[in-house]
N, C-alpha and C positions, 0 to 999 in steps of 0.2 A: 395625698389620700387617692387618685389617681395610680400614682408609684405602688403603696401596696398593694393596689386592689390589680392592677396589670402582673406584677412579682405572684400574687395569689392563683390570679388565672392561668399564668405558665404550669407553677407546678401542678393545679387543679387536672389541666389539659395534657400535660407530660404526653401523655395516652395517644391524645392525637397529633403533637406537633413531634412522635419519635421521631417518624420514616421521614418525616422532612424538615429536620435536623440532621440526621444522618447522611440525608443526601447531601445538603448545604456542607457540611465537616468532609465529605468525600469530595464535595467539589471543589474546597478551596485546597486542600493537601494534595491531592492531582494536579491541579492548577498550579499548587506554587511552587513543587519539585521538580516539575517539567519543563519551566520557563527557571529552574535553574541550575540545566542541563552547563550551561556554559561557565557556568562559574568552577567546574569541575575540574577544570584544566590546570588548573594548577596543581593536584594529586599525580599529575601523569608527567614522563620526563617526554618533552618533545622535540625528536632529532630532528626535525625538519618544518620547514612552512609547512611543509599538505598537511603534516600530520596535526599541527597546530590550524588550520584552516577549518578541519571536520565539526570542531567545536566552533565555530562562528556560525560556518554552513549550518551546520543542525540547529543551533541555538535562536537563529534568524527564521529559520523554515516554524518551528516552537514556533516562536512567538506571532508570526504571521496566520497560524492555523488556531492560534488561543485567539486571536479576534473574534471569530468563525466561533470557537468553542464558549466564549463569552457571551455571545448571545443568543446560542440558544440555550445553556444556564441560563439565562436570564430569564429568558422568554421561558420553559419550564417551571425554574421557581414562578414566577408571576401568575404561570396559569395555576400551579400548585394554590400556592396564595390563597384566589380565590374561588377552592373547594375549601380551606382553613376558612374561610372567612362565611362561607355561606353556611358549614357547618354550625356555626355560632350564631345565626342573627336571631337566634330567638331568646338568648342569652342580652343581645344587644338589645331586644325590643324590650326583656323585663328592665333593663337599666332605664329606658327612655318612660316607660311605668312608672318606675320607682321617684322620677323627676328628672334627672339628669338631663341634659341639651346634646342635641347628636355634635357639637364638638366639642363636649365632657366624652362622649365615647368614640371621636375620634382621637383625642388626642391618648384613652387607654389603649387601642388598639397600636396607634403610634409607638407606645411607650412599649408593646409586648412586640413590635416589629424588631425596633433598633436593639431590644434586651437579647432577644432569640440569635437577632446577625449576629452581634457582638461576639454572643457567645460560640458560637461556630464558624467565624471570623478566627477568635482566638483559638482553639482547641483544633480546628480545621489547619492556622497556619505552625500549631504546634507538632501539629501528626506530619505538615510534610515536608516541615525541617529533615524530619526522623527519617521521613521517608526517603529525601533527595542524598540521606547515608547512605540509606541501602540501593539508592539506583549508580550511585558511588563503585561501590563493587561488583554491581550488574553491567555499569559502562565499561570497565576494568575485564570482565569476562566476554566482553563481545568483541574486545581488541587483542584479547587472550594474553592480559599481561598481569601482573599482581602489583599493587600497589604496595611501593617498601616507605613512601612518606606518606603515609595515612594520616590527614588532621581535618577535624568540624569544620564544616564550609556555610556557613549562614552567605545565604544571595539576598543582598540589598537590592539587587533591582528588583530578583521577582519577587519579595516583599512589596516594593512599591507596586510593581505590576498588580500583583493579589490583593493590595488592598487596596491600590484605583479600583477595579474593576467589579469588585462584588461591594465597595462603598457604595459605587453607581448603580449597582443593579437592587441594593438593600434600601439604597433613596426612590426610584420608582414604585420598590413594594409599598411601599410609606405612603407614596401619594394615593397608590390605588386603592390599597387601603380604607384610605384618610376620604378619598372622592368616592369610597363605594359605600362606607356607612353612611358618610353626609346625605346620601342621595337617596336612600332608603326610607318608605311611609312607614311608619311604625303597624297599620294592619298586615304588610310583607312580615316585616320582621318575628309578629307573632305567631303567623299563620308559614313560616317556612318550612317546617317541616311537616305538613301535612298532606303534601302528595309530592309525585314527582317533578321532576325538572321536565319539561314538553319542550320538545320541539316543533316545527309547523307542521300542519295535515300529511300523514304519511299514505296515500292512500297504496293499497296493497298490489296494486293494477301496475302503477306509476313506478310501485318499483320492485316489479316484476320486470319491467320491460328494463328499465334501467341499468338492473343487476346484470340483464342480460347483456345491454350496451357495454356495462361495462366491462366486461368478459371478451368483447369485441375487441372493444378500444385495449386490451391487453393484450391479447391476443397478437393486432395488429404492430404493438409497440415490439415484444418476441418479435413478430416474424422482421422488423424493420434491422433488430441488434443482429439474431444470426447471420440476415444476410449478407449483409451488408462490414459484420463484422469490428473488430476494434478499429474507429476513423477517430480523427480531432475530435475536437469539444464543439471547433466550429463549422463541424460540417452539415449539412440540412439533413444528414440523416441520422445522425447522431441528435440533432434537435427534434425528429422527429419523435421517435426511437424513448426521450425524455418526460415529452407532451406527455404522450400519449403510457407511459408509465404512470405521470402525475393525476394526470386529469380520468384516467382508466382505476386509481386507486381511490380516487375521490366518489366518484360515483358506487365505485364500488363499498365502502366504508356506509353514503350517505340514505343506496337501498336496505342496506342489506337485513336492519332488520325489518321493516316491511316485507322484504319478498321472503325472511325467515317462516312471521307470521301466516303468509299468503302460501306456505307451504306445508306449515306445519298442520294450523286449522283444518287443513282436509285430510291431514295424517290422524283422525279422532282416537286410533287404536294408541299413540307416542303422544298427542298432546293432553288428551283424557288421562293418564296416567300419571298417577301417581302426583308429583310437585311441580310436574312440568309444565303445568298452567302459567304457575305463580315463575317456575324460575325463569319461562320464555319471556314473560312479560317483564320483568322485573331486567333480564341483559336488553333487550327492545327499548323499555324507558332509555337506560343507561347510553345506549350507543347511539339514538334519535338525537340523545343530544351532547353527545359529545364526539360527534361523528368526526367532527375536525382533530380533535389531537388525535385521535386513531390514527386516520389520516397521515399525522405530524411522527408518530410514533414510527408507525408503519415504515414511512422514508425514510426516517432516520436509522432508526434499526437495519431494513436494506444498506443502506449505507457504512452503519458501524461493520454490519458483516460483511460485507465485500472489501470493502481500506484491509480489513484486520486479516481477511483470505489472501487476497492479493500483495499486500503486500509485506508478508511472510514467506512469499512466493516467488514476492519478485529478490526477497532475500539472498533466496537459493540461485534465483539466478544471475546475480550479481555477487553473489559473495559464495557463492557454495561451490565452485567450482575453480578458485580462483588461485590454491597450492596447482590444481592437475594444469590450470590456463598458463604459470607461470614456470616451466622446471628450468629455466637458467637464470643468471643474475641477472644479465641485461639485455637483452637486442637492440640493437642500431638499424636503424632500418633507412633504407637509399633509395634513389628512383622513383619519388614520386610525383606525379608530374604535374605544377598551379596553374590554370589558367591566367589570364589577364589584368583577374579584378583580386587575386591574392587567394581563390580557392579551391581543395583539389580536384581534380578533373582528373578522370580515366587517361591513364596511358595509351599509345598508339600498339604498342610491346609489338611491333612487329619492325619490316626496315622504314617506316616512317617515326621510327620512335628516336633513330639516329638521326634521319632528317631533322628533329625536333632538334635535337641538343646542339647538331653543327650551325641550325640559326641563332638560338636563341643561349646557348651556353658552351659554346666550345672550347672553354676556359677548361670547363668541368668533362668535356668528352676530353679533351688532351688529355688532365688530370690522370681520368679514369685509366684508360689507354695506357697511358705512361705505368702501371702501377698492374695492367695486365687483369682491372679492376677488382685487386685485390686490396680489402676494407682496411684490414688488418693490418697489410704491408703500409699504408696508408698513413694509418694513424699512430702506427710503431716508429715511422722514421720521424713525425712530427717529435713525440714525446716520450725517446727512447725508454728513460730509468724509470719514468711513474707507467710507461707503457707495463713492462716487468717487474713492476712491484703490485700494480694494480689487477691484470690480466693472466692469469690460470692457466685458462686453456680456452680455446675457442674452432666454431665450426661457422664454416662461411655458406649460407644457400642463394645461389644464382637463379631465378627464376624467369621460365623466356618464356615469348607467347608464340603458342603456331603462327604463319604467316596466314594457312589455307583451311584453315579450320576450326569454327565455331562448337560449344557444346548442343546445340541444338540437331548430330548426329547418334549425339551419345544419347541426350534424353530422348530419341524419336525406338531408338534401341531398346532402352529401360523400360521405355512403355508398353514394347511389344512382347515383354514377360513378365511386366508387372503383374497380370489379370487380376485387376482391377484395384489395385492398391495404391492407396493414397500416397504419391510423390509429393506432394504442395507444387506441384510446380505453380502457384498460383503466387508464393511468395517468391519465385528468382526473379519478377521481372524481366528486368532486357541482358539479366545476364545470360539466356543460352544463346543471345547475337552476339556475344563475346567469347577472345580468339581459345583458346583451349591454353592452360595453364602449367609448364611442364619444368620439371627439376632432374638434373639428372640423378641418377642411384650412388654413387657419392659422396656428391653432397647427403642426400638423405638417409645415409649409414651414417658419414659426422656428426648430423645432430641426436642421429639416434644413439652415439656413442656419448655423447656431451651427458644423458638423461640417463646410462648406462643401460640400455638396451640393444636387442642382441641384432645384427644387421639382416639386411631382407636382401636377398637373392633374386633373378629373375634369371629367367631358361629362354633361351636365343630365340629370338622373335616372341617377344611380350614387352609389356611394361604393366606396370602393378598404379593403385590409385592409393590419395592419401586423402581421410577424411574424417574428419573428430566433429563437425557441427551437426546437431541434431536435428535441426531444421532440412539440410539436406540427407541424410545418414540413409533412409531409405533410398532416395534415388540414388544413392551410391551405391551400395546393395542391388542396387538392380542393374545398373551398370556392367559391376561386375560378373553377375550374373549373366547379363545377354554374352558379353566378349566381343563389345566390338569391333571392328579393326580403324586404328591409324595411320595416320600419312604423317614420319617427325622425320625431317633430317635425309628424305629420300629414303623411308625406310616402310617398309608395312607390318604395324607391330600390333600383336592382339594383346585387346588392354583381358587382363586376367584375378581373382581373387588372389587372397583377400585381400579387402579394403583395411589401409594400415591409419590407428587412429594417434596419428603422432603429432605434440605441436611444434607447430616450425616456429612458433618466435613468440616472447612475452606480451598478452595481450590482459584486456579486461576478462574475456573467456575465452574456452577453444576455438578455435582460427581457423583453423586449415580446411578448406573446402576447394572440394576434388580437383585435388593435385595430382597432376598422372606423374608417373616416374618412371624415366625415360633410363637407356642405359647411355653410359658418359658418350656413345663416338655419335649418338642423336644430336647430343649438344654440342658436341666438334662441327657437326655437319651443319647445326644454324649458324653456327658462329664464322665458318667459312660462309656463306652465304651472305656474309654484311650483319646479322641480327646483334642486336647486345638485349644483353637483362633486361628485362621493363621493370622489376624489380630486387632488390636483392635485402637479405635480412645476415647481421653478421651476428649471432648466439654469441655469448664469451660468462666465465665462470669465471669468479674473482681468484683470485690468492689467497690459502692462505695466511692471512699478514696482519692477524691480530686488529685490525680494521672494523668498525660496526659496517651494517649493510650502508648506513646512509652516508658513510663516510666514505666508503670506495664508490657511491654512486658519485658524489661529488668529482674522486678524482677521477670518474672516466672523462666528466661531462669539461673535465679540465683539462683531458690528453685531445679530447676531441677540439675544443676553442685552440688548441695549440695548432692546429692544422687549418679548422677554418674559423680565423675571433671574433668576435661578436658585427666589428667593424668594418671588418670584413660587406657586412653586407649580406642579406638574402629574402627569404620567404618572411612575412608577416607571418607568426604563428600565433598569435591574436592576448591577453592576457593570462593566459594557461601557461604560456612558455617565456612570459617577459621577463625572471630572474632566471633565465639561461645563459650562458658565458657565450654558448657559441653561436655561429648564424648556422640556419639551414638553408639546404644547399641539395642539388642533385645530385650529387657524389660532392666527397665519398657519406655523409651523413646528412637526413632529410629530419630524422627525430632519432629520442633514444625511450625507450621502454625501459622501465627498471623492473624486477619481479620484489623488491622493497617497496618502489611507488604503487605498485599494481595492487597491492596485498592491503597497502596503507589504505589507500580507496576504497579497499573491499572494505574493510572495518571504519569505513567513514559512509560509508552507504549502508553495512547492517546494524551501525547507531544511528541515523538518522530514520531510513526506512522503520526499522524497531521500534524505535520511541513514537515516531507518528502514528505509526499504529499502534500500539499501545493504548495511547492520548487519546486519539477519538475514539478509536473504539470502547475504551472502559467509559469515557464519559456519555456519549452517547447511552452505551447500556444503561449507567447507572441514572440517569436523566430522566430514560424511557420508563422504564421497569418502576420509580418513584412516581412518574405522574399517573402509571395507571395504580399504584400501591395506592396513593392517596385519591383516587375519583371511589375506588372500591369498598375501603375505606370507610368515608364519607356516604357510603349508599348503604351500609352495612348499618350504619348510625341511625342515616335518615329513616331506614324499614325496621327499626326495631317494634313498631308500636304494630305493624302488619307480622311480624314471627311472633308478637305475643299471641296474635287474635288465630293465628293457624297451630300454636301450638293448646290455646284452649280449645278449637274445635277438635279437640284428637288426633293430632302429625305432634310425633314423638322428637326429640331434639336430634337421633338417628335421621332422622325423615329433613328436617330443617337444617342438617350439615352439609349432607349431599346436594339440598340445591344453591348449597353457601358453597359450595366446592367446584359444580356445572361454572357460574354466575364468574367465578373467578377463574379459572379453568377457559374458560371459551371467552373473557376479556382482553386476557392473557398471550394465548395459542392465537386468536384470528389474527389481527396484526401482523403476529410472529410468522404464523402462518404462509402470510401472503408476501410480506417481505421476504422469507425466505425462497417462496415461487420467483422471485426480482431476483435476489443474490444467485440461483442457482443458471439463470439465466445468464447471466453479468458474465460471472465469475465463470463456466464452462465458453461461453465467447471468449475473454481473455486466454483462460488455458488452451484452446486454441490457437489465436494468434502468440499469445507470446513462452509460456509457459512450458507448453505440452514442445512445441516449436525447438526448445532450446535443453529438452531434458529435462523438465523439473516436474514431480508429481504435482497435481494441483489436493491429492488426496489428505497428506499430511497439515498444510495447512490449514485447509477445509476442518478437520477434525478440532483442531487447536484454535478457529471461531467459534466452532457448536463446543467444544469442552471451555472457553469465556462465557458465550451465551448460557450453559448451563449452570457457572455456577453465581455469574452474576443475579441473571433476570430470573431463572430458577430458584436460585436464593430470597428474590424479591417475590418472589410469588409465591413461594411459602408458608414467606411471615406475613403477606396480608392474609393469605388463607387463616393463617391459628391467629389474626391478630382480631379479626374479623370472627371467626369462630367463639373468641372470646368476651367480644363484645351481645353477641347474639346471645351467648351464655349469660351475660350479667345479665340481661334483657328479660331474659324467661327467669332466671331467679329471680327480679323485680316480679314480676308480673302471677 
């Protein structure tokens, strides 16, 4: 009998359960789909271990965040369920009047919870499986490939995780419902719909003071964030800004209703107009009782908007310029100096550089000088046949450091002509004290030739400047405009523009930073003084040999291994280089970066960041919008006697609907507005510290976040208003 009654209750209360059920369905579907990403690996031909590790890393990150998402969903589902239970308290009281015991009522509620949970779980898993198939094609688009061997994929791991997480949530919800019903008194159940929920007494003047204090605390939090910029989470500046934002937001919602009433009651022309008095009291009643949930919604909305906006921006930072940052097939670097602990340390770059190698690596110095520092000649000698088969063309760039000049005079010259422009000098750190890096004109033009660019010419007595790092682009242009004089190799050279945006090696991003291009005779003079290259880069283009990029990368490593095999010993490269067959030496090769490796890593970062941003943003938006929707529908249903009274007093349906619309708009838009203020401050700081510094505009990611918020959050808001209007319309028809 109780099971049959529970089924009838679900059918009768389908309108009350609709948004709750849809939210659960969305949560299950998205939870399963994103946790099944790792199983999609079988759909793609992975040419390297790096490619395969992308899915493993992404899967681990999604699993880690899934724990947080599950907790958030559990909390919000539990909170939403509380409103559904309160909505039906009079019904439960009727059961008790008819002779049921609290245990019988609890059993009915338990049956209803289990049935709704099982139904949402089953339908959600079906939708999640279908969504995961769509994500397979989206994954292929992120990798820039097509799936030639598509097959239906069902992830048993994702199924088990989803089933376990949501089963645990439903068990907690069922226990909570049972305990709530069993502890309610009959008189409270019968009278549950006769009055608004009440919180503690809100003195209007106390609320006014608390509201002003909340604004002051939020202003302090914003000031801390803007003044200190992007800092680590364990820094006190970050903690002060975070605590200030949380405390200020909580005070804001705690005091909002009392503050609004204190102000509006003194604006009688507004307060007593039409149904404003009723509307304000309705909103104040709900805000006073639900300020904690509004605070939690605001925080989650802020987190969702910020994560999605900055996540999409980071995709462009790490991925957007991958092709531009990797114009060569591969780049082989030499000359990176390592300290006693095995970590990279800055090279002396002057005469001391030779002394360091003579003391710590005399064999490497002798080998380099025997080949006249020609990396290509040394590698070709080790594996001539494999070299000719793999390498089509190459160009070597030998970077030197001027013994007696740092970047400080160049910066001072740039400041003199900057006219107040932001040169981002704070981002340079100790770079101003480092020696000026120079490159010969012939090496520079050889690198440009590999990219198909025209050669650069220097007028007698001049030198040029190469830079493509956005973070110092304004400084580079100011230096070229100032035209300072440089003492290089015994010559006085005037630095002239334009600034050449030429990438001099493959890298994760454009990485040519303030390199001075000098005539070849300057480098000859430095070498005569005993200077050796501070660093070297051999850029190669693979031959047209019919091999894939991954196969040519492996062949290039074999070429290097022929000259410096792994058993030769070298610097510790860590887990990232554990699979490489060559030792890492000061010369001829310290590390290898290939275009295939960089683009594969970029695709992996795009995959991981995009999915994390979508996952977190979607789940939090759906959850927060759903909890607000359920609260508003609950209040609309509880307030139907008031709407009938207004109707009988002469208020037409149009006026009542306007009041209802105002309530929904305020309840949805106030937490969104405060969250948008928080997000604007955070995104602005992140943009200045990271995005704009690398030439990425935050406008596009912010617009994407706004679009996602408009579709999901705005959609829930519209559905809530329409559903609430239907409830009121039915109540007016009955009255």
